[in-house]
C-alpha atoms as a printed R data frame, in Angstrom:
    type eleno elety resid chain resno       x       y        z
1   ATOM     1    CA   MET     A     1  47.139 -19.315 -142.232
2   ATOM     2    CA   ALA     A     2  45.490 -20.505 -139.000
3   ATOM     3    CA   LYS     A     3  42.686 -18.359 -137.594
4   ATOM     4    CA   THR     A     4  42.614 -17.499 -133.891
5   ATOM     5    CA   THR     A     5  39.417 -16.432 -132.131
6   ATOM     6    CA   THR     A     6  38.531 -15.496 -128.567
7   ATOM     7    CA   ALA     A     7  35.350 -15.538 -126.504
8   ATOM     8    CA   GLY     A     8  34.445 -14.653 -122.928
9   ATOM     9    CA   ASN     A     9  35.829 -12.282 -120.332
10  ATOM    10    CA   LYS     A    10  38.963 -12.197 -118.212
11  ATOM    11    CA   GLY     A    11  40.555  -9.938 -115.617
12  ATOM    12    CA   LYS     A    12  40.869  -9.494 -111.865
13  ATOM    13    CA   SER     A    13  37.216  -8.516 -111.417
14  ATOM    14    CA   ILE     A    14  35.808 -11.368 -113.523
15  ATOM    15    CA   ARG     A    15  33.981 -14.162 -111.691
16  ATOM    16    CA   SER     A    16  31.914 -17.136 -112.872
17  ATOM    17    CA   ASP     A    17  33.203 -16.761 -116.423
18  ATOM    18    CA   CYS     A    18  36.102 -17.839 -118.618
19  ATOM    19    CA   PHE     A    19  38.150 -16.641 -121.566
20  ATOM    20    CA   VAL     A    20  38.685 -19.017 -124.461
21  ATOM    21    CA   THR     A    21  41.370 -18.650 -127.134
22  ATOM    22    CA   LEU     A    22  41.032 -21.068 -130.052
23  ATOM    23    CA   GLU     A    23  43.327 -21.731 -132.986
24  ATOM    24    CA   ILE     A    24  42.278 -24.401 -135.452
25  ATOM    25    CA   THR     A    25  45.353 -26.107 -136.935
26  ATOM    26    CA   LYS     A    26  45.957 -28.510 -139.816
27  ATOM    27    CA   SER     A    27  47.579 -31.207 -137.681
28  ATOM    28    CA   GLY     A    28  48.799 -32.017 -134.199
29  ATOM    29    CA   GLY     A    29  45.533 -33.203 -132.641
30  ATOM    30    CA   ILE     A    30  43.759 -31.507 -129.732
31  ATOM    31    CA   ASN     A    31  45.939 -29.447 -127.383
32  ATOM    32    CA   ILE     A    32  44.127 -28.031 -124.351
33  ATOM    33    CA   ASP     A    33  45.778 -25.517 -122.021
34  ATOM    34    CA   LEU     A    34  43.609 -25.069 -118.921
35  ATOM    35    CA   GLN     A    35  44.392 -22.341 -116.412
36  ATOM    36    CA   SER     A    36  42.090 -22.465 -113.383
37  ATOM    37    CA   LYS     A    37  42.311 -22.050 -109.614
38  ATOM    38    CA   VAL     A    38  40.027 -25.077 -109.302
39  ATOM    39    CA   LYS     A    39  41.992 -27.223 -111.753
40  ATOM    40    CA   THR     A    40  42.828 -29.801 -109.063
41  ATOM    41    CA   LEU     A    41  39.155 -30.342 -108.260
42  ATOM    42    CA   PHE     A    42  37.431 -29.763 -111.578
43  ATOM    43    CA   GLY     A    43  40.164 -29.791 -114.215
44  ATOM    44    CA   ASP     A    44  39.316 -33.247 -115.548
45  ATOM    45    CA   SER     A    45  35.620 -32.427 -115.966
46  ATOM    46    CA   ILE     A    46  36.397 -29.097 -117.706
47  ATOM    47    CA   ILE     A    47  38.798 -30.798 -120.125
48  ATOM    48    CA   ASP     A    48  36.283 -33.606 -120.735
49  ATOM    49    CA   LEU     A    49  33.550 -31.056 -121.569
50  ATOM    50    CA   CYS     A    50  35.926 -29.262 -123.927
51  ATOM    51    CA   LYS     A    51  36.851 -32.494 -125.731
52  ATOM    52    CA   LYS     A    52  33.190 -33.518 -126.125
53  ATOM    53    CA   GLU     A    53  32.323 -30.135 -127.591
54  ATOM    54    CA   LEU     A    54  35.251 -30.092 -130.013
55  ATOM    55    CA   GLU     A    55  34.327 -33.591 -131.158
56  ATOM    56    CA   PHE     A    56  30.672 -32.554 -131.545
57  ATOM    57    CA   PHE     A    57  31.682 -29.762 -133.914
58  ATOM    58    CA   GLY     A    58  34.134 -31.971 -135.801
59  ATOM    59    CA   ILE     A    59  37.295 -30.203 -134.625
60  ATOM    60    CA   LYS     A    60  40.199 -32.699 -134.807
61  ATOM    61    CA   ASN     A    61  43.205 -30.379 -134.690
62  ATOM    62    CA   CYS     A    62  43.427 -27.228 -132.599
63  ATOM    63    CA   LYS     A    63  45.115 -25.344 -129.813
64  ATOM    64    CA   ILE     A    64  42.658 -24.144 -127.187
65  ATOM    65    CA   LYS     A    65  43.430 -22.144 -124.069
66  ATOM    66    CA   ILE     A    66  40.821 -21.819 -121.321
67  ATOM    67    CA   GLU     A    67  41.403 -19.194 -118.618
68  ATOM    68    CA   ASP     A    68  38.767 -20.163 -116.072
69  ATOM    69    CA   SER     A    69  37.404 -17.835 -113.381
70  ATOM    70    CA   GLY     A    70  34.910 -20.242 -111.838
71  ATOM    71    CA   ALA     A    71  32.655 -20.752 -114.845
72  ATOM    72    CA   LEU     A    72  29.877 -23.325 -114.661
73  ATOM    73    CA   ASP     A    73  29.488 -25.904 -117.423
74  ATOM    74    CA   TYR     A    74  26.866 -23.948 -119.369
75  ATOM    75    CA   ILE     A    75  29.161 -20.897 -119.442
76  ATOM    76    CA   LEU     A    76  32.213 -22.912 -120.498
77  ATOM    77    CA   ALA     A    77  30.171 -24.597 -123.217
78  ATOM    78    CA   ALA     A    78  28.837 -21.255 -124.500
79  ATOM    79    CA   ARG     A    79  32.280 -19.661 -124.664
80  ATOM    80    CA   ILE     A    80  33.819 -22.644 -126.454
81  ATOM    81    CA   GLU     A    81  30.928 -22.806 -128.933
82  ATOM    82    CA   ALA     A    82  31.208 -19.077 -129.669
83  ATOM    83    CA   ALA     A    83  34.947 -19.381 -130.314
84  ATOM    84    CA   ILE     A    84  34.361 -22.333 -132.649
85  ATOM    85    CA   LYS     A    85  31.595 -20.603 -134.594
86  ATOM    86    CA   MET     A    86  33.751 -17.534 -135.086
87  ATOM    87    CA   CYS     A    87  36.339 -19.863 -136.666
88  ATOM    88    CA   ILE     A    88  34.117 -22.043 -138.825
89  ATOM    89    CA   LYS     A    89  30.601 -21.740 -140.249
90  ATOM    90    CA   ILE     A    90  28.378 -24.411 -138.704
91  ATOM    91    CA   ASP     A    91  24.699 -24.511 -137.701
92  ATOM    92    CA   LYS     A    92  24.849 -27.246 -135.043
93  ATOM    93    CA   GLU     A    93  24.203 -26.332 -131.389
94  ATOM    94    CA   PHE     A    94  25.927 -27.941 -128.424
95  ATOM    95    CA   LEU     A    95  23.062 -28.074 -125.924
96  ATOM    96    CA   LEU     A    96  23.253 -29.177 -122.322
97  ATOM    97    CA   GLU     A    97  20.099 -30.720 -120.871
98  ATOM    98    CA   MET     A    98  17.474 -28.182 -119.798
99  ATOM    99    CA   LEU     A    99  16.667 -28.053 -116.094
100 ATOM   100    CA   PRO     A   100  13.218 -29.621 -115.603
101 ATOM   101    CA   GLN     A   101  12.123 -26.707 -113.401
102 ATOM   102    CA   ASN     A   102  12.726 -24.312 -116.324
103 ATOM   103    CA   LYS     A   103   9.917 -25.680 -118.487
104 ATOM   104    CA   TYR     A   104   7.081 -23.649 -116.960
105 ATOM   105    CA   LYS     A   105   4.862 -21.232 -118.846
106 ATOM   106    CA   THR     A   106   3.431 -17.898 -117.745
107 ATOM   107    CA   LYS     A   107   0.091 -16.163 -118.283
108 ATOM   108    CA   LYS     A   108  -0.948 -13.154 -120.294
109 ATOM   109    CA   ASP     A   109  -1.915 -11.340 -117.097
110 ATOM   110    CA   SER     A   110   0.994 -12.519 -114.925
111 ATOM   111    CA   TYR     A   111   2.253  -9.951 -112.416
112 ATOM   112    CA   ARG     A   112   4.929  -7.762 -113.988
113 ATOM   113    CA   ARG     A   113   5.534  -5.262 -111.207
114 ATOM   114    CA   SER     A   114   9.294  -5.752 -111.412
115 ATOM   115    CA   ARG     A   115  11.568  -6.932 -114.176
116 ATOM   116    CA   LEU     A   116  15.262  -7.196 -113.362
117 ATOM   117    CA   TYR     A   117  17.682  -6.339 -116.177
118 ATOM   118    CA   LEU     A   118  20.814  -8.490 -116.422
119 ATOM   119    CA   PRO     A   119  23.539  -7.930 -119.051
120 ATOM   120    CA   GLY     A   120  23.470 -10.934 -121.369
121 ATOM   121    CA   ASN     A   121  27.258 -11.259 -121.518
122 ATOM   122    CA   THR     A   122  27.894 -11.083 -117.742
123 ATOM   123    CA   PRO     A   123  26.985 -14.547 -116.403
124 ATOM   124    CA   LYS     A   124  27.825 -13.933 -112.725
125 ATOM   125    CA   LEU     A   125  24.771 -11.665 -112.370
126 ATOM   126    CA   ALA     A   126  22.324 -14.280 -113.645
127 ATOM   127    CA   LEU     A   127  23.320 -17.223 -111.453
128 ATOM   128    CA   ASN     A   128  21.307 -16.294 -108.344
129 ATOM   129    CA   ALA     A   129  19.033 -13.537 -109.661
130 ATOM   130    CA   GLY     A   130  15.910 -15.616 -109.088
131 ATOM   131    CA   ILE     A   131  16.358 -15.790 -105.312
132 ATOM   132    CA   HIS     A   132  15.523 -12.072 -105.098
133 ATOM   133    CA   LYS     A   133  12.017 -12.905 -106.384
134 ATOM   134    CA   PRO     A   134  11.511 -10.360 -109.177
135 ATOM   135    CA   ASP     A   135   8.396 -10.959 -111.244
136 ATOM   136    CA   GLY     A   136  10.575 -11.184 -114.327
137 ATOM   137    CA   ILE     A   137  14.267 -11.596 -115.164
138 ATOM   138    CA   ILE     A   138  15.507  -9.985 -118.376
139 ATOM   139    CA   LEU     A   139  18.581 -11.413 -120.046
140 ATOM   140    CA   ASP     A   140  19.587  -8.427 -122.147
141 ATOM   141    CA   LEU     A   141  21.117  -8.685 -125.606
142 ATOM   142    CA   GLU     A   142  20.756  -5.023 -126.495
143 ATOM   143    CA   ASP     A   143  22.199  -1.904 -124.837
144 ATOM   144    CA   SER     A   144  24.149  -3.637 -122.068
145 ATOM   145    CA   VAL     A   145  26.163  -5.774 -124.514
146 ATOM   146    CA   ALA     A   146  29.073  -4.296 -126.483
147 ATOM   147    CA   PRO     A   147  28.677  -4.657 -130.276
148 ATOM   148    CA   ALA     A   148  31.727  -6.941 -130.516
149 ATOM   149    CA   LYS     A   149  30.257  -9.274 -127.877
150 ATOM   150    CA   LYS     A   150  26.693  -9.607 -129.165
151 ATOM   151    CA   PHE     A   151  27.180 -12.884 -131.038
152 ATOM   152    CA   GLU     A   152  28.688 -14.752 -128.104
153 ATOM   153    CA   ALA     A   153  26.077 -13.183 -125.798
154 ATOM   154    CA   THR     A   154  23.273 -14.869 -127.767
155 ATOM   155    CA   ILE     A   155  24.851 -18.280 -127.151
156 ATOM   156    CA   LEU     A   156  25.396 -17.523 -123.469
157 ATOM   157    CA   VAL     A   157  21.795 -16.326 -123.040
158 ATOM   158    CA   ARG     A   158  20.517 -19.428 -124.837
159 ATOM   159    CA   ASN     A   159  22.462 -21.627 -122.405
160 ATOM   160    CA   ALA     A   160  21.301 -19.565 -119.420
161 ATOM   161    CA   LEU     A   161  17.667 -20.140 -120.416
162 ATOM   162    CA   ARG     A   162  18.345 -23.873 -120.283
163 ATOM   163    CA   SER     A   163  20.627 -24.101 -117.257
164 ATOM   164    CA   VAL     A   164  19.904 -21.279 -114.769
165 ATOM   165    CA   ASP     A   165  17.152 -21.709 -112.176
166 ATOM   166    CA   PHE     A   166  14.934 -18.609 -112.388
167 ATOM   167    CA   TYR     A   167  12.936 -19.680 -109.290
168 ATOM   168    CA   GLY     A   168   9.621 -19.117 -111.069
169 ATOM   169    CA   ALA     A   169  10.341 -15.606 -112.365
170 ATOM   170    CA   GLU     A   170   9.062 -14.894 -115.857
171 ATOM   171    CA   ARG     A   171  11.921 -15.686 -118.228
172 ATOM   172    CA   MET     A   172  12.452 -12.638 -120.433
173 ATOM   173    CA   VAL     A   173  14.969 -11.673 -123.106
174 ATOM   174    CA   ARG     A   174  15.441  -8.224 -124.606
175 ATOM   175    CA   ILE     A   175  16.497  -8.731 -128.210
176 ATOM   176    CA   ASN     A   176  18.325  -6.174 -130.317
177 ATOM   177    CA   GLN     A   177  16.433  -3.571 -132.285
178 ATOM   178    CA   VAL     A   178  14.549  -4.909 -135.312
179 ATOM   179    CA   PRO     A   179  15.691  -6.011 -137.884
180 ATOM   180    CA   LYS     A   180  18.937  -7.189 -136.209
181 ATOM   181    CA   GLY     A   181  16.951  -8.600 -133.286
182 ATOM   182    CA   LEU     A   182  15.135 -11.032 -135.575
183 ATOM   183    CA   ASP     A   183  18.283 -13.160 -135.746
184 ATOM   184    CA   ASP     A   184  18.439 -13.270 -131.934
185 ATOM   185    CA   LEU     A   185  15.124 -15.136 -131.929
186 ATOM   186    CA   GLU     A   186  16.739 -18.255 -133.380
187 ATOM   187    CA   TYR     A   187  18.808 -18.593 -130.197
188 ATOM   188    CA   ILE     A   188  16.065 -17.949 -127.621
189 ATOM   189    CA   VAL     A   189  12.633 -18.984 -128.919
190 ATOM   190    CA   PRO     A   190  13.329 -22.768 -128.790
191 ATOM   191    CA   HIS     A   191  14.548 -22.647 -125.191
192 ATOM   192    CA   ASN     A   192  11.403 -21.773 -123.234
193 ATOM   193    CA   VAL     A   193  11.635 -18.018 -123.120
194 ATOM   194    CA   ASN     A   194   8.339 -16.703 -121.717
195 ATOM   195    CA   LEU     A   195   8.450 -13.107 -122.926
196 ATOM   196    CA   ILE     A   196  10.481 -11.133 -125.453
197 ATOM   197    CA   LEU     A   197  11.080  -7.411 -125.099
198 ATOM   198    CA   VAL     A   198  11.171  -5.554 -128.410
199 ATOM   199    CA   PRO     A   199  13.283  -2.391 -127.937
200 ATOM   200    CA   LYS     A   200  12.914   0.961 -129.692
201 ATOM   201    CA   CYS     A   201   9.634  -0.146 -131.216
202 ATOM   202    CA   GLU     A   202   8.059   2.402 -133.537
203 ATOM   203    CA   SER     A   203   5.416   0.524 -135.520
204 ATOM   204    CA   ALA     A   204   3.018  -2.402 -135.588
205 ATOM   205    CA   GLU     A   205   4.970  -3.709 -138.566
206 ATOM   206    CA   GLN     A   206   7.985  -4.395 -136.329
207 ATOM   207    CA   ILE     A   207   5.802  -6.514 -134.036
208 ATOM   208    CA   LYS     A   208   4.474  -8.407 -137.044
209 ATOM   209    CA   GLN     A   209   8.039  -9.081 -138.239
210 ATOM   210    CA   VAL     A   210   8.972 -10.440 -134.803
211 ATOM   211    CA   ASN     A   211   5.899 -12.670 -134.674
212 ATOM   212    CA   GLU     A   212   6.456 -13.964 -138.204
213 ATOM   213    CA   ARG     A   213   9.951 -15.129 -137.249
214 ATOM   214    CA   ILE     A   214   8.724 -16.539 -133.920
215 ATOM   215    CA   ASN     A   215   5.937 -18.491 -135.601
216 ATOM   216    CA   ASN     A   216   8.340 -19.962 -138.151
217 ATOM   217    CA   ILE     A   217  10.599 -21.189 -135.348
218 ATOM   218    CA   ILE     A   218   7.642 -22.520 -133.353
219 ATOM   219    CA   LYS     A   219   6.490 -24.612 -136.303
220 ATOM   220    CA   LYS     A   220   9.983 -25.858 -137.083
221 ATOM   221    CA   ARG     A   221  10.840 -26.733 -133.464
222 ATOM   222    CA   LYS     A   222   7.321 -27.807 -132.374
223 ATOM   223    CA   ILE     A   223   7.167 -25.393 -129.432
224 ATOM   224    CA   GLU     A   224   4.051 -25.532 -127.243
225 ATOM   225    CA   ASN     A   225   4.377 -22.868 -124.548
226 ATOM   226    CA   PRO     A   226   3.144 -19.361 -125.457
227 ATOM   227    CA   ILE     A   227   5.655 -16.573 -126.075
228 ATOM   228    CA   TYR     A   228   4.536 -13.070 -125.144
229 ATOM   229    CA   LEU     A   229   5.814  -9.709 -126.345
230 ATOM   230    CA   MET     A   230   6.528  -6.458 -124.490
231 ATOM   231    CA   PRO     A   231   7.345  -3.636 -126.919
232 ATOM   232    CA   ILE     A   232   9.469  -0.844 -125.417
233 ATOM   233    CA   ILE     A   233   8.609   2.658 -126.583
234 ATOM   234    CA   GLU     A   234  11.748   4.814 -126.654
235 ATOM   235    CA   SER     A   235  11.144   7.601 -129.175
236 ATOM   236    CA   ALA     A   236   8.735  10.404 -129.979
237 ATOM   237    CA   LEU     A   237   7.435   8.442 -132.972
238 ATOM   238    CA   GLY     A   238   6.933   5.345 -130.823
239 ATOM   239    CA   VAL     A   239   4.899   7.346 -128.299
240 ATOM   240    CA   LEU     A   240   2.613   8.666 -131.027
241 ATOM   241    CA   LYS     A   241   2.102   5.126 -132.363
242 ATOM   242    CA   ALA     A   242   1.706   3.495 -128.930
243 ATOM   243    CA   TYR     A   243  -1.877   2.250 -129.413
244 ATOM   244    CA   GLU     A   244  -1.064   0.872 -132.877
245 ATOM   245    CA   ILE     A   245   1.829  -1.062 -131.340
246 ATOM   246    CA   ALA     A   246  -0.178  -2.200 -128.307
247 ATOM   247    CA   THR     A   247  -2.856  -3.725 -130.541
248 ATOM   248    CA   ALA     A   248  -0.506  -5.168 -133.172
249 ATOM   249    CA   ALA     A   249  -0.884  -8.798 -132.022
250 ATOM   250    CA   GLU     A   250  -2.676 -10.981 -129.478
251 ATOM   251    CA   ASN     A   251   0.560 -11.948 -127.747
252 ATOM   252    CA   VAL     A   252   1.444  -8.336 -126.892
253 ATOM   253    CA   VAL     A   253   0.786  -8.379 -123.145
254 ATOM   254    CA   ALA     A   254   2.448  -5.180 -121.949
255 ATOM   255    CA   LEU     A   255   3.732  -1.868 -123.239
256 ATOM   256    CA   ALA     A   256   6.855  -0.375 -121.644
257 ATOM   257    CA   ILE     A   257   8.437   3.067 -121.818
258 ATOM   258    CA   GLY     A   258  12.192   3.605 -121.970
259 ATOM   259    CA   LEU     A   259  12.820   7.137 -120.774
260 ATOM   260    CA   GLU     A   260  16.576   7.424 -121.267
261 ATOM   261    CA   ASP     A   261  16.342   6.968 -125.033
262 ATOM   262    CA   TYR     A   262  13.064   8.900 -125.199
263 ATOM   263    CA   THR     A   263  14.531  12.027 -123.583
264 ATOM   264    CA   ALA     A   264  17.613  11.680 -125.794
265 ATOM   265    CA   ASP     A   265  15.322  11.615 -128.812
266 ATOM   266    CA   LEU     A   266  13.650  14.803 -127.575
267 ATOM   267    CA   GLY     A   267  17.046  16.395 -127.035
268 ATOM   268    CA   THR     A   268  16.363  17.064 -123.368
269 ATOM   269    CA   GLN     A   269  17.645  15.805 -120.012
270 ATOM   270    CA   ARG     A   270  15.745  13.395 -117.784
271 ATOM   271    CA   THR     A   271  14.972  14.962 -114.403
272 ATOM   272    CA   LYS     A   272  13.619  13.656 -111.087
273 ATOM   273    CA   GLU     A   273  10.557  15.883 -111.448
274 ATOM   274    CA   GLY     A   274   9.757  14.195 -114.751
275 ATOM   275    CA   LYS     A   275   7.901  17.073 -116.426
276 ATOM   276    CA   GLU     A   276   9.670  16.264 -119.688
277 ATOM   277    CA   THR     A   277   8.310  12.690 -119.682
278 ATOM   278    CA   PHE     A   278   4.775  13.208 -118.317
279 ATOM   279    CA   PHE     A   279   3.177  13.271 -121.772
280 ATOM   280    CA   ALA     A   280   4.932  10.106 -122.930
281 ATOM   281    CA   ARG     A   281   4.182   8.161 -119.747
282 ATOM   282    CA   SER     A   282   0.522   9.190 -119.891
283 ATOM   283    CA   GLN     A   283   0.331   8.150 -123.542
284 ATOM   284    CA   ILE     A   284   1.729   4.705 -122.701
285 ATOM   285    CA   VAL     A   285  -0.747   4.210 -119.859
286 ATOM   286    CA   ASN     A   286  -3.677   5.295 -122.028
287 ATOM   287    CA   ALA     A   287  -2.628   3.173 -125.007
288 ATOM   288    CA   ALA     A   288  -2.022   0.066 -122.888
289 ATOM   289    CA   THR     A   289  -5.244   0.492 -120.913
290 ATOM   290    CA   ALA     A   290  -7.270   0.979 -124.103
291 ATOM   291    CA   ALA     A   291  -5.662  -2.179 -125.515
292 ATOM   292    CA   GLU     A   292  -6.341  -4.045 -122.223
293 ATOM   293    CA   ILE     A   293  -2.685  -4.838 -121.597
294 ATOM   294    CA   GLN     A   294  -0.244  -3.797 -118.868
295 ATOM   295    CA   PRO     A   295   1.481  -0.397 -118.893
296 ATOM   296    CA   ILE     A   296   5.065  -0.723 -117.577
297 ATOM   297    CA   ASP     A   297   7.197   2.231 -116.494
298 ATOM   298    CA   SER     A   298  10.908   2.854 -117.067
299 ATOM   299    CA   VAL     A   299  13.770   2.079 -114.664
300 ATOM   300    CA   PHE     A   300  14.913   4.283 -111.771
301 ATOM   301    CA   SER     A   301  18.645   4.565 -112.318
302 ATOM   302    CA   ASP     A   302  19.920   5.663 -108.862
303 ATOM   303    CA   VAL     A   303  20.323   2.310 -107.098
304 ATOM   304    CA   SER     A   304  21.440   3.959 -103.842
305 ATOM   305    CA   ASP     A   305  18.369   6.208 -103.437
306 ATOM   306    CA   MET     A   306  15.650   3.992 -101.975
307 ATOM   307    CA   GLU     A   307  13.464   6.909 -100.871
308 ATOM   308    CA   GLY     A   308  13.692   8.415 -104.337
309 ATOM   309    CA   LEU     A   309  12.731   5.037 -105.793
310 ATOM   310    CA   LYS     A   310   9.739   4.808 -103.453
311 ATOM   311    CA   GLN     A   311   8.453   8.204 -104.523
312 ATOM   312    CA   ASN     A   312   9.019   7.288 -108.162
313 ATOM   313    CA   VAL     A   313   7.009   4.082 -107.745
314 ATOM   314    CA   LEU     A   314   4.149   5.896 -106.014
315 ATOM   315    CA   GLU     A   315   4.054   8.475 -108.830
316 ATOM   316    CA   SER     A   316   4.194   5.683 -111.398
317 ATOM   317    CA   LYS     A   317   1.309   3.901 -109.720
318 ATOM   318    CA   SER     A   318  -0.703   7.136 -109.561
319 ATOM   319    CA   LEU     A   319  -0.278   7.572 -113.312
320 ATOM   320    CA   GLY     A   320  -1.710   4.089 -113.872
321 ATOM   321    CA   PHE     A   321   1.391   1.934 -114.418
322 ATOM   322    CA   ASP     A   322   1.336  -1.696 -113.255
323 ATOM   323    CA   GLY     A   323   5.099  -2.114 -112.844
324 ATOM   324    CA   MET     A   324   8.551  -0.878 -113.768
325 ATOM   325    CA   GLY     A   325  12.035  -2.051 -114.610
326 ATOM   326    CA   CYS     A   326  14.883  -2.360 -112.127
327 ATOM   327    CA   ILE     A   327  18.631  -2.574 -112.506
328 ATOM   328    CA   HIS     A   328  19.600  -3.897 -109.053
329 ATOM   329    CA   PRO     A   329  18.045  -6.595 -106.831
330 ATOM   330    CA   ARG     A   330  17.754  -4.180 -103.890
331 ATOM   331    CA   GLN     A   331  15.122  -2.242 -105.856
332 ATOM   332    CA   ILE     A   332  12.722  -5.203 -106.082
333 ATOM   333    CA   LYS     A   333  11.318  -5.070 -102.547
334 ATOM   334    CA   VAL     A   334  10.655  -1.319 -102.723
335 ATOM   335    CA   ILE     A   335   8.906  -1.720 -106.071
336 ATOM   336    CA   HIS     A   336   6.711  -4.570 -104.872
337 ATOM   337    CA   GLU     A   337   5.772  -2.899 -101.593
338 ATOM   338    CA   ASN     A   338   4.793   0.394 -103.196
339 ATOM   339    CA   PHE     A   339   2.934  -1.017 -106.174
340 ATOM   340    CA   ALA     A   340   0.935  -3.047 -103.660
341 ATOM   341    CA   PRO     A   341  -2.565  -1.721 -102.906
342 ATOM   342    CA   ASN     A   342  -2.959   0.528  -99.862
343 ATOM   343    CA   GLU     A   343  -5.563   0.143  -97.119
344 ATOM   344    CA   LYS     A   344  -8.065   2.473  -98.779
345 ATOM   345    CA   GLU     A   345  -7.790   0.643 -102.100
346 ATOM   346    CA   ILE     A   346  -8.196  -2.737 -100.406
347 ATOM   347    CA   ASP     A   347 -11.287  -1.671  -98.445
348 ATOM   348    CA   LYS     A   348 -12.912  -0.329 -101.605
349 ATOM   349    CA   ALA     A   349 -12.079  -3.536 -103.482
350 ATOM   350    CA   LYS     A   350 -13.482  -5.720 -100.692
351 ATOM   351    CA   ASN     A   351 -16.738  -3.751 -100.722
352 ATOM   352    CA   ILE     A   352 -17.058  -4.117 -104.491
353 ATOM   353    CA   VAL     A   353 -16.347  -7.870 -104.432
354 ATOM   354    CA   ASN     A   354 -18.764  -8.405 -101.526
355 ATOM   355    CA   ALA     A   355 -21.453  -6.490 -103.431
356 ATOM   356    CA   PHE     A   356 -20.811  -8.679 -106.461
357 ATOM   357    CA   HIS     A   357 -21.262 -11.882 -104.433
358 ATOM   358    CA   VAL     A   358 -24.443 -10.584 -102.805
359 ATOM   359    CA   ALA     A   359 -25.864  -9.742 -106.228
360 ATOM   360    CA   THR     A   360 -24.836 -13.157 -107.582
361 ATOM   361    CA   GLU     A   361 -26.436 -15.015 -104.667
362 ATOM   362    CA   LYS     A   362 -29.665 -13.075 -105.206
363 ATOM   363    CA   GLY     A   363 -29.613 -13.737 -108.930
364 ATOM   364    CA   LEU     A   364 -29.410 -10.055 -109.776
365 ATOM   365    CA   GLY     A   365 -28.121  -8.999 -113.162
366 ATOM   366    CA   VAL     A   366 -26.927  -5.647 -111.844
367 ATOM   367    CA   VAL     A   367 -24.314  -5.078 -109.145
368 ATOM   368    CA   SER     A   368 -24.704  -1.965 -107.030
369 ATOM   369    CA   LEU     A   369 -22.765  -0.435 -104.175
370 ATOM   370    CA   GLY     A   370 -24.845   2.164 -102.394
371 ATOM   371    CA   SER     A   371 -26.394   4.263 -105.098
372 ATOM   372    CA   LYS     A   372 -23.772   3.415 -107.717
373 ATOM   373    CA   MET     A   373 -23.964   0.717 -110.381
374 ATOM   374    CA   ILE     A   374 -20.835  -1.408 -110.786
375 ATOM   375    CA   ASP     A   375 -19.993  -2.978 -114.127
376 ATOM   376    CA   PRO     A   376 -17.854  -6.146 -114.636
377 ATOM   377    CA   PRO     A   377 -14.567  -4.323 -115.464
378 ATOM   378    CA   VAL     A   378 -14.753  -2.540 -112.103
379 ATOM   379    CA   VAL     A   379 -15.299  -5.852 -110.316
380 ATOM   380    CA   LYS     A   380 -12.370  -7.396 -112.179
381 ATOM   381    CA   ARG     A   381 -10.104  -4.543 -111.094
382 ATOM   382    CA   ALA     A   382 -11.273  -5.019 -107.520
383 ATOM   383    CA   GLN     A   383 -10.479  -8.713 -107.720
384 ATOM   384    CA   LYS     A   384  -7.035  -7.886 -109.040
385 ATOM   385    CA   THR     A   385  -6.459  -5.525 -106.122
386 ATOM   386    CA   ILE     A   386  -7.390  -8.271 -103.663
387 ATOM   387    CA   GLU     A   387  -5.120 -10.795 -105.405
388 ATOM   388    CA   GLN     A   388  -2.235  -8.348 -105.129
389 ATOM   389    CA   ALA     A   389  -2.994  -7.766 -101.453
390 ATOM   390    CA   ILE     A   390  -2.978 -11.526 -100.827
391 ATOM   391    CA   GLU     A   391   0.289 -12.020 -102.697
392 ATOM   392    CA   VAL     A   392   2.165  -9.422 -100.647
393 ATOM   393    CA   GLY     A   393   0.639 -10.705  -97.392
394 ATOM   394    CA   ILE     A   394  -1.709  -7.796  -96.618
395 ATOM   395    CA   LEU     A   395  -4.803  -9.998  -96.890
396 ATOM   396    CA   ASP     A   396  -5.229 -13.557  -95.661
397 ATOM   397    CA   GLU     A   397  -5.175 -16.441  -98.193
398 ATOM   398    CA   ASN     A   398  -8.767 -17.316  -97.193
399 ATOM   399    CA   TRP     A   399  -9.968 -14.302  -99.143
400 ATOM   400    CA   ARG     A   400  -9.331 -16.256 -102.342
401 ATOM   401    CA   GLU     A   401 -12.295 -18.502 -101.531
402 ATOM   402    CA   LYS     A   402 -14.559 -15.475 -101.310
403 ATOM   403    CA   HIS     A   403 -14.135 -14.184 -104.821
404 ATOM   404    CA   GLN     A   404 -14.119 -15.969 -108.129
405 ATOM   405    CA   LYS     A   405 -12.755 -14.528 -111.350
406 ATOM   406    CA   ILE     A   406 -15.387 -13.135 -113.687
407 ATOM   407    CA   ASN     A   407 -15.212 -14.283 -117.287
């Protein structure tokens, strides 16, 4: 009996996607039924892509129906591949050429003030996300993807990493909870992901499991660019083990808190005042700071309340966080502006950096400002403040020539 599989999304509200129905038959050759509003313009190229992919996977007889809602090639290819792999067991991957501008790497201390979450199985949201200039873009395979759609989402996210221009944003993927998330790594590690978010992390052992799988793939696929990790703490146990997790591996560069799941674990409701999450947020900041990595706050879920978001960011900054998640592009500007250093912080940083240069020019081993001694970590923080002020346009670019990074 022939097996029929489906992949993708369809409906009146669906854009930049397609819905593929595939039935592999014993005879009759390839029969393609394409339904698309752009069939006159792009029908031939869509059918040609479909034929190439079916040939690649060795499909000689099938009936395939493509209901197109403006899907780009990488989306069409992902949906067809998912439908095929749900019909037959095969390890081959149909890969389109990676955009040359997607081959960049990021740094351990890259800015991570904002990270924009995008559901991994909703391609329309990813296409132009980079133009909003978040520090990071997260293609999510976990909570935002329905269980029945997770397999095809991994293929779509893999193709997005290769074919979507992120405009320089750090390329992030949130995998599923370990151990299921370990299988996700096969689809994303070889395709220049910069950072992987590890959700619901509760132990250093989970980080070690992730890194073991990553390292195996790196060796097998000869990957050169570094891959960083951001564990997300989302439970009472995770909070208590935050420092253990933060120091589990050298490639852990940030520690994030997920407050929706954390408050659910406590059996309480999340409030705007945040009294119920103060302990957890403080623990994350302390653990990350002690481990010399970035503490990252949770998302602010009311996308219409910009003033509420501003106050949340200012509170987050006052607690010691370096950034937070966002679920809508309109939140990015508010996050960046309010995590930026204020005038008082900039003036203090300038005085510290100037004192450092005076001491250096005089050959002094000790840096002092007034009657206070200043150690290298304080100078480094001051330099970071100035860099942030330059990036957001508060300070002139010429300030970069006046301070050099301390080793």
